[in-house]
Backbone as CSV, one residue per row, in Angstrom:
resi,resn,N_x,N_y,N_z,CA_x,CA_y,CA_z,C_x,C_y,C_z
1,UNK,-0.705,-119.121,74.589,-1.481,-120.304,74.167,-2.964,-119.928,73.612
2,UNK,-3.634,-119.122,74.311,-5.221,-118.662,73.957,-5.084,-117.929,72.882
3,UNK,-4.016,-116.821,72.983,-3.969,-115.648,71.726,-3.521,-116.568,70.598
4,UNK,-2.698,-117.620,70.490,-2.635,-118.264,69.342,-3.680,-118.909,68.471
5,UNK,-4.514,-119.893,69.524,-5.442,-120.309,69.182,-6.547,-119.386,68.472
6,UNK,-6.922,-118.117,69.198,-7.704,-117.131,68.643,-7.293,-116.587,67.427
7,UNK,-5.909,-116.385,67.277,-5.550,-115.957,66.123,-5.736,-117.109,64.864
8,UNK,-5.758,-118.233,64.967,-5.894,-119.786,63.927,-7.246,-119.373,63.806
9,UNK,-8.307,-119.185,64.868,-9.786,-119.371,64.780,-10.152,-117.909,63.512
10,UNK,-9.511,-116.877,63.994,-9.941,-115.725,62.993,-9.086,-116.079,61.627
11,UNK,-7.918,-116.439,61.406,-7.481,-116.644,60.029,-8.405,-117.700,59.371
12,UNK,-8.865,-118.901,60.091,-9.704,-120.021,59.539,-10.986,-119.294,59.040
13,UNK,-11.590,-118.468,59.896,-13.044,-117.773,59.603,-12.786,-116.799,58.547
14,UNK,-11.889,-116.139,58.549,-11.810,-115.238,57.348,-11.401,-116.289,56.084
15,UNK,-10.716,-117.206,56.036,-10.442,-118.027,54.604,-11.991,-118.540,54.306
16,UNK,-12.542,-119.077,55.447,-14.010,-119.782,55.017,-14.889,-118.614,54.432
17,UNK,-14.985,-117.428,55.103,-15.831,-116.499,54.401,-15.390,-115.804,52.821
18,UNK,-14.021,-115.910,52.845,-13.512,-115.541,51.450,-13.335,-116.678,50.190
19,UNK,-14.175,-117.618,50.424,-14.286,-119.049,49.714,-15.289,-118.718,48.640
20,UNK,-16.819,-118.279,49.154,-17.357,-118.334,48.225,-17.265,-116.899,47.241
21,UNK,-16.620,-116.106,47.533,-16.190,-115.179,46.393,-15.242,-115.744,45.727
22,UNK,-14.420,-116.573,45.714,-13.367,-117.267,44.976,-14.197,-118.274,43.691
23,UNK,-15.157,-118.827,44.144,-15.812,-119.870,43.783,-16.499,-119.486,42.416
24,UNK,-16.909,-120.226,41.612,-17.628,-119.850,40.307,-18.805,-119.954,40.736
25,UNK,-19.728,-119.144,40.184,-21.408,-118.906,40.467,-22.050,-119.141,39.283
26,UNK,-23.361,-119.716,39.735,-24.329,-119.887,38.421,-24.800,-118.548,37.720
27,UNK,-25.332,-118.749,36.822,-25.837,-117.562,36.113,-27.304,-117.331,36.398
28,UNK,-27.626,-116.056,37.009,-28.539,-115.797,37.188,-29.584,-114.638,36.112
29,UNK,-29.219,-114.444,35.210,-29.776,-113.561,34.079,-30.197,-114.760,33.020
30,UNK,-31.716,-114.886,32.939,-32.026,-115.748,31.989,-33.659,-115.418,31.723
31,UNK,-34.332,-115.904,30.910,-35.461,-116.016,30.501,-35.978,-117.483,30.193
32,UNK,-37.305,-118.139,30.548,-37.448,-119.595,30.223,-39.118,-119.456,30.237
33,UNK,-39.250,-120.483,29.628,-40.906,-120.783,29.312,-41.438,-121.891,28.700
34,UNK,-42.582,-122.451,28.983,-42.951,-123.546,28.392,-44.302,-124.111,29.123
35,UNK,-44.632,-125.460,28.983,-45.958,-125.915,29.599,-45.787,-126.220,30.787
36,UNK,-47.307,-126.206,31.503,-47.259,-126.100,32.884,-48.728,-126.931,32.940
37,UNK,-48.485,-128.147,33.674,-49.885,-128.865,34.384,-49.409,-128.687,35.594
38,UNK,-50.947,-128.151,36.179,-50.916,-127.787,37.817,-52.213,-128.461,38.365
39,UNK,-52.074,-129.217,39.460,-53.425,-129.781,40.127,-53.516,-129.004,41.443
40,UNK,-54.228,-127.867,41.282,-54.511,-127.123,42.415,-55.915,-127.218,42.924
41,UNK,-55.658,-127.617,44.303,-57.214,-127.901,45.375,-57.960,-128.473,44.347
42,UNK,-57.753,-129.646,43.870,-58.644,-130.647,42.856,-59.109,-130.159,41.434
43,UNK,-58.382,-129.111,40.956,-58.310,-128.753,39.346,-57.068,-129.145,39.039
44,UNK,-57.288,-130.015,37.643,-56.053,-130.325,37.175,-56.233,-129.729,35.781
45,UNK,-55.003,-128.748,35.629,-55.372,-128.023,34.518,-53.903,-127.625,33.850
46,UNK,-54.073,-127.520,32.635,-52.533,-127.441,32.010,-52.683,-125.844,31.212
47,UNK,-51.504,-125.492,31.040,-51.271,-123.977,30.585,-49.907,-123.788,30.177
48,UNK,-49.361,-122.249,30.308,-48.108,-122.380,30.081,-47.618,-121.366,31.132
49,UNK,-46.030,-121.183,31.276,-45.221,-120.210,32.190,-44.556,-119.570,31.230
50,UNK,-44.133,-118.414,31.969,-42.834,-117.626,31.510,-42.328,-117.144,32.818
51,UNK,-41.096,-117.303,32.882,-40.202,-116.842,34.300,-38.939,-116.228,33.643
52,UNK,-38.418,-115.343,34.462,-37.117,-114.691,34.310,-36.345,-114.362,35.595
53,UNK,-35.185,-114.115,35.337,-33.995,-113.576,36.565,-32.948,-112.877,35.828
54,UNK,-32.944,-111.787,36.759,-31.776,-110.828,36.585,-31.057,-110.066,37.362
55,UNK,-29.734,-110.485,37.575,-28.852,-110.226,38.641,-28.867,-108.424,38.453
56,UNK,-28.759,-107.872,39.609,-28.955,-106.371,39.966,-27.495,-106.144,40.850
57,UNK,-27.046,-107.196,41.458,-25.708,-107.121,42.130,-25.067,-108.590,41.968
58,UNK,-24.106,-108.546,42.655,-23.270,-109.432,42.604,-23.822,-110.896,43.057
59,UNK,-24.760,-110.672,44.333,-25.440,-111.881,45.048,-26.849,-111.752,44.919
60,UNK,-27.569,-110.670,44.407,-28.986,-110.599,44.204,-29.665,-110.417,42.915
61,UNK,-30.780,-111.215,42.795,-31.204,-111.115,41.197,-32.682,-110.885,41.780
62,UNK,-33.080,-109.971,40.729,-34.772,-109.801,40.701,-35.212,-111.316,40.027
63,UNK,-36.550,-111.494,40.406,-36.969,-112.855,39.845,-38.683,-112.416,39.532
64,UNK,-39.211,-112.861,38.467,-40.636,-112.870,38.186,-41.034,-114.271,37.656
65,UNK,-42.276,-114.358,37.580,-42.974,-115.499,37.018,-44.582,-115.560,36.633
66,UNK,-44.720,-115.751,35.603,-46.330,-115.666,35.308,-46.840,-117.030,34.708
67,UNK,-47.803,-117.567,35.435,-48.580,-118.815,35.186,-49.839,-118.706,34.638
68,UNK,-50.450,-119.286,33.685,-51.653,-119.212,33.370,-52.128,-120.512,33.037
69,UNK,-52.941,-121.038,33.755,-53.964,-122.237,33.328,-55.465,-121.990,33.112
70,UNK,-56.575,-122.838,32.905,-57.660,-122.568,32.774,-58.145,-121.610,33.726
71,UNK,-58.186,-122.003,34.859,-59.236,-121.520,36.171,-57.979,-120.484,36.991
72,UNK,-56.971,-120.601,36.823,-55.835,-120.195,37.723,-54.550,-119.306,36.939
73,UNK,-54.097,-118.181,37.307,-53.210,-117.182,36.950,-52.236,-116.718,37.971
74,UNK,-51.058,-116.882,37.866,-50.294,-116.594,39.086,-49.348,-115.681,38.808
75,UNK,-48.879,-114.526,39.271,-47.758,-113.754,39.051,-46.842,-113.683,40.468
76,UNK,-45.596,-113.777,40.460,-44.766,-113.971,41.189,-43.404,-112.952,40.966
77,UNK,-43.284,-112.197,41.829,-42.210,-110.969,41.718,-41.617,-111.029,42.953
78,UNK,-40.161,-110.827,42.731,-39.301,-110.846,44.049,-37.802,-110.727,43.877
79,UNK,-36.911,-110.982,44.991,-35.720,-110.841,44.685,-35.137,-112.192,45.327
80,UNK,-33.989,-112.580,44.978,-33.414,-113.713,45.303,-31.674,-113.459,45.822
81,UNK,-31.539,-113.579,46.829,-30.302,-113.996,47.346,-29.337,-115.076,47.036
82,UNK,-28.235,-114.998,46.359,-27.726,-116.099,45.802,-25.965,-116.298,46.341
83,UNK,-25.316,-117.200,46.665,-23.941,-117.118,46.934,-23.266,-118.673,46.648
84,UNK,-22.235,-118.815,45.851,-21.397,-119.894,45.805,-21.058,-120.697,47.168
85,UNK,-21.249,-121.508,47.078,-20.573,-122.844,48.312,-19.309,-123.111,47.927
86,UNK,-19.334,-123.538,46.317,-17.807,-123.961,45.965,-18.316,-124.058,44.341
87,UNK,-17.239,-124.757,43.364,-17.423,-124.338,42.166,-18.323,-124.795,41.570
88,UNK,-19.197,-125.731,42.433,-20.635,-126.318,41.431,-22.093,-125.941,42.164
89,UNK,-21.753,-125.439,43.483,-23.008,-125.511,44.215,-23.191,-124.123,44.647
90,UNK,-24.419,-123.498,44.340,-24.687,-122.200,44.903,-25.869,-122.351,46.134
91,UNK,-26.030,-121.445,46.948,-27.239,-121.146,48.124,-27.898,-120.102,47.569
92,UNK,-29.317,-120.505,47.703,-30.195,-119.391,47.162,-31.458,-119.352,48.501
93,UNK,-31.923,-118.086,48.231,-32.911,-117.661,49.328,-33.549,-116.487,48.687
94,UNK,-34.826,-116.509,48.668,-35.763,-115.275,48.264,-37.052,-115.002,48.883
95,UNK,-37.431,-114.223,48.600,-38.748,-113.818,48.986,-39.710,-113.137,47.636
96,UNK,-41.184,-113.348,47.570,-41.748,-112.983,46.206,-43.274,-112.007,47.047
97,UNK,-43.650,-111.354,45.959,-44.890,-110.596,46.212,-46.013,-111.888,45.039
98,UNK,-46.660,-112.364,45.917,-47.798,-113.259,44.995,-49.111,-112.747,44.546
99,UNK,-49.627,-112.846,43.503,-50.912,-112.308,42.967,-51.521,-113.708,42.539
100,UNK,-52.538,-113.918,43.008,-53.299,-115.251,42.137,-54.865,-114.479,41.931
101,UNK,-55.165,-115.265,40.700,-56.489,-114.973,39.945,-57.067,-116.302,40.216
102,UNK,-57.959,-116.921,40.696,-58.793,-118.006,40.688,-60.059,-117.821,40.356
103,UNK,-60.796,-117.958,39.326,-62.107,-117.938,38.865,-62.255,-116.480,38.735
104,UNK,-63.322,-115.900,39.668,-63.307,-114.532,39.998,-62.962,-113.915,41.154
105,UNK,-62.058,-115.001,41.881,-61.315,-114.269,43.079,-59.548,-113.717,42.962
106,UNK,-59.670,-112.799,43.200,-58.245,-112.155,43.149,-57.654,-111.958,44.658
107,UNK,-56.719,-112.585,45.024,-55.955,-112.377,46.263,-54.243,-112.098,46.045
108,UNK,-53.867,-111.508,46.954,-52.234,-111.275,47.115,-51.676,-112.021,48.491
109,UNK,-50.471,-111.891,48.391,-49.728,-112.446,49.594,-48.277,-112.400,49.334
110,UNK,-47.619,-113.430,50.104,-46.067,-113.388,49.570,-45.611,-114.628,49.775
111,UNK,-44.357,-115.203,49.234,-43.851,-116.124,49.164,-42.406,-116.076,49.623
112,UNK,-41.953,-117.437,50.145,-40.392,-117.619,50.859,-40.115,-118.740,49.864
113,UNK,-38.880,-118.713,49.738,-38.125,-120.036,48.875,-36.397,-120.003,49.486
114,UNK,-35.775,-121.630,49.470,-34.588,-121.444,49.501,-34.232,-122.519,49.197
115,UNK,-32.992,-122.718,48.647,-32.504,-124.031,47.809,-30.982,-124.232,47.547
116,UNK,-30.613,-124.850,46.830,-29.280,-124.942,46.317,-29.481,-125.167,44.682
117,UNK,-28.159,-125.096,43.944,-28.052,-125.049,42.699,-26.992,-125.974,42.405
118,UNK,-26.750,-127.096,41.734,-25.695,-127.868,41.785,-25.729,-128.315,40.094
119,UNK,-24.435,-127.956,39.836,-23.969,-128.204,38.175,-23.067,-129.723,38.418
120,UNK,-23.204,-130.421,37.358,-21.979,-131.192,37.004,-20.798,-130.840,36.584
121,UNK,-19.944,-131.595,36.571,-18.351,-131.195,36.031,-18.529,-130.639,34.806
122,UNK,-19.110,-131.156,33.471,-19.215,-130.824,32.530,-19.869,-129.386,31.994
123,UNK,-20.665,-129.228,32.922,-21.565,-128.163,32.718,-22.941,-128.485,32.236
124,UNK,-23.320,-129.627,31.610,-24.423,-129.551,31.180,-25.835,-130.001,31.787
125,UNK,-25.497,-130.495,32.840,-26.790,-130.862,33.794,-26.643,-129.853,35.309
126,UNK,-28.027,-129.632,35.407,-28.020,-128.928,36.866,-29.155,-129.348,37.470
127,UNK,-29.218,-129.511,38.728,-30.242,-129.934,39.571,-30.340,-129.029,40.453
128,UNK,-31.675,-128.345,41.055,-32.094,-127.400,42.048,-33.094,-127.869,42.697
129,UNK,-32.803,-128.462,43.950,-33.799,-128.990,44.846,-34.155,-127.614,45.750
130,UNK,-35.661,-127.332,45.859,-35.856,-126.100,46.861,-37.082,-126.294,47.713
131,UNK,-36.854,-125.507,48.508,-38.474,-125.573,49.453,-39.040,-124.190,49.201
132,UNK,-40.473,-124.306,49.166,-41.149,-123.140,48.904,-42.207,-122.875,49.754
133,UNK,-42.545,-121.565,50.524,-43.516,-121.404,51.581,-44.321,-120.396,50.525
134,UNK,-45.839,-120.375,50.742,-46.651,-119.342,50.071,-47.780,-118.840,50.870
135,UNK,-48.272,-118.074,51.177,-49.271,-117.233,52.091,-50.057,-116.332,51.073
136,UNK,-51.019,-116.512,50.773,-51.959,-116.209,50.100,-53.550,-115.811,50.726
137,UNK,-53.705,-114.527,51.552,-55.085,-114.136,52.065,-55.495,-115.446,52.875
138,UNK,-54.632,-115.592,54.307,-55.210,-117.135,54.783,-54.599,-118.226,54.743
139,UNK,-54.555,-118.437,53.326,-54.000,-120.121,52.567,-52.751,-120.115,52.507
140,UNK,-51.913,-121.028,53.032,-50.756,-121.287,53.396,-50.338,-122.638,53.031
141,UNK,-49.074,-122.740,52.269,-48.497,-123.983,51.875,-47.393,-124.258,51.769
142,UNK,-46.831,-125.274,51.877,-45.223,-125.345,51.931,-44.885,-126.446,50.634
143,UNK,-44.164,-126.523,49.920,-43.948,-127.484,48.952,-42.269,-127.634,48.789
144,UNK,-42.117,-128.828,48.151,-40.657,-129.291,47.860,-40.936,-129.130,46.087
145,UNK,-39.692,-128.629,45.550,-39.505,-128.416,44.053,-38.406,-129.033,43.628
146,UNK,-38.087,-129.635,42.694,-36.949,-130.026,41.971,-36.784,-129.623,40.582
147,UNK,-35.557,-128.736,40.396,-35.776,-128.272,38.996,-34.358,-128.782,38.320
148,UNK,-34.668,-129.186,36.995,-33.470,-129.719,36.297,-33.142,-129.445,34.739
149,UNK,-32.203,-128.874,34.381,-31.501,-128.308,33.491,-31.114,-129.095,32.473
150,UNK,-30.871,-129.358,31.428,-30.041,-129.985,30.698,-29.605,-128.885,29.353
151,UNK,-27.966,-128.785,29.332,-27.702,-127.913,28.263,-27.637,-128.369,26.878
152,UNK,-28.487,-127.759,26.232,-28.221,-128.147,24.234,-26.993,-127.208,23.791
153,UNK,-26.913,-126.273,24.292,-25.877,-125.172,23.790,-25.381,-124.506,24.980
154,UNK,-24.488,-123.580,24.691,-24.076,-122.758,25.665,-24.749,-121.792,26.471
155,UNK,-26.086,-121.353,25.507,-26.810,-120.485,25.993,-28.265,-120.914,26.139
156,UNK,-28.788,-122.143,25.635,-30.035,-122.738,25.555,-30.068,-123.894,26.290
157,UNK,-30.908,-124.423,27.098,-31.193,-125.421,28.467,-32.560,-125.999,28.107
158,UNK,-32.739,-127.377,28.087,-34.035,-127.941,28.273,-34.255,-127.759,29.793
159,UNK,-35.382,-127.381,30.309,-35.829,-127.366,31.672,-36.808,-128.090,32.071
160,UNK,-36.931,-128.672,33.090,-38.104,-129.345,33.500,-38.002,-129.339,35.150
161,UNK,-39.524,-129.434,35.730,-39.791,-129.156,37.160,-40.873,-130.071,37.566
162,UNK,-40.787,-130.483,38.726,-41.648,-131.122,39.507,-41.899,-130.496,40.940
163,UNK,-43.003,-130.201,41.332,-43.155,-129.356,42.745,-44.280,-130.040,43.273
164,UNK,-44.399,-130.302,44.557,-45.536,-131.001,45.016,-45.689,-130.574,46.819
165,UNK,-46.890,-130.360,46.871,-47.657,-129.449,48.030,-48.874,-130.271,48.763
166,UNK,-49.539,-129.715,49.641,-50.687,-130.197,49.788,-51.728,-129.964,48.988
167,UNK,-51.760,-129.096,48.528,-52.894,-128.501,47.427,-52.686,-127.946,46.098
168,UNK,-51.232,-127.917,45.917,-50.656,-127.530,44.445,-49.767,-128.257,44.188
169,UNK,-49.764,-129.306,43.235,-48.829,-129.903,42.526,-48.715,-129.504,41.242
170,UNK,-47.200,-129.539,40.666,-46.993,-128.901,39.515,-45.886,-129.957,38.634
171,UNK,-46.192,-129.906,37.251,-45.135,-130.211,36.317,-44.874,-129.428,35.063
172,UNK,-43.782,-129.138,35.170,-43.397,-128.110,34.064,-42.322,-128.601,32.870
173,UNK,-42.268,-128.172,31.842,-41.396,-128.695,30.961,-41.325,-127.473,29.721
174,UNK,-39.967,-127.165,29.318,-39.810,-125.929,28.670,-38.430,-125.784,28.285
175,UNK,-38.170,-124.384,28.020,-36.635,-123.958,27.335,-36.235,-122.812,28.175
176,UNK,-34.926,-122.618,28.552,-34.272,-121.585,29.271,-33.410,-121.149,28.051
177,UNK,-33.674,-119.280,27.981,-32.318,-118.979,27.354,-31.439,-118.176,28.399
178,UNK,-29.930,-118.163,28.497,-29.094,-117.921,29.174,-28.403,-116.731,28.788
179,UNK,-28.530,-115.252,29.415,-27.808,-114.362,29.070,-26.274,-114.225,29.503
180,UNK,-25.545,-115.299,29.143,-24.446,-115.170,29.554,-24.005,-116.834,30.011
181,UNK,-22.597,-117.041,30.349,-22.331,-118.349,30.488,-23.024,-119.029,31.525
182,UNK,-23.000,-120.298,31.581,-23.883,-120.923,32.913,-23.177,-120.795,34.111
183,UNK,-21.645,-120.962,34.255,-20.964,-120.442,35.489,-20.342,-119.287,35.296
184,UNK,-20.256,-118.083,36.146,-19.726,-116.783,35.630,-18.549,-116.694,36.602
185,UNK,-17.999,-117.523,37.077,-16.635,-117.476,37.516,-15.948,-116.265,38.262
186,UNK,-16.942,-116.082,38.995,-16.695,-114.587,39.702,-15.736,-114.943,40.671
């Protein structure tokens, strides 16, 4: 009886482990940019942002972002692990090197992030809730972020995001260009 139960458990675990590989996956090769409004430590400023991502492996993408408002510039460079949970949801986790220039101060640090990407059945709407942590030379903050995409064409999306934290709130609006289909069907 124990051997039969153990065999069933091994078969079930193997089937569960294989499911992400059978599911469709989101596209992680894109470039986006647009408007940024940022309320950082009492400074409410507007500017622009440019970001991108590129798959270097089936489950790993390089990520980068540049933000520029009146007094604050931020560069984020890192890697993102992603895996499909089913045909419309991906799990993501990443780490970044962070560079802040605020007025005349230049600071370095790191960031961590984790979340999910969900796409509706017709593929035109995507929501990505995420939690982010940042540590810059003794300053640390945890924020919640929600990004939404609406597909205009198979390659072009409208993108909007809101991010809130203790000292850093952001509102973003722009356009994303996808270098491939929204769902890759791996």
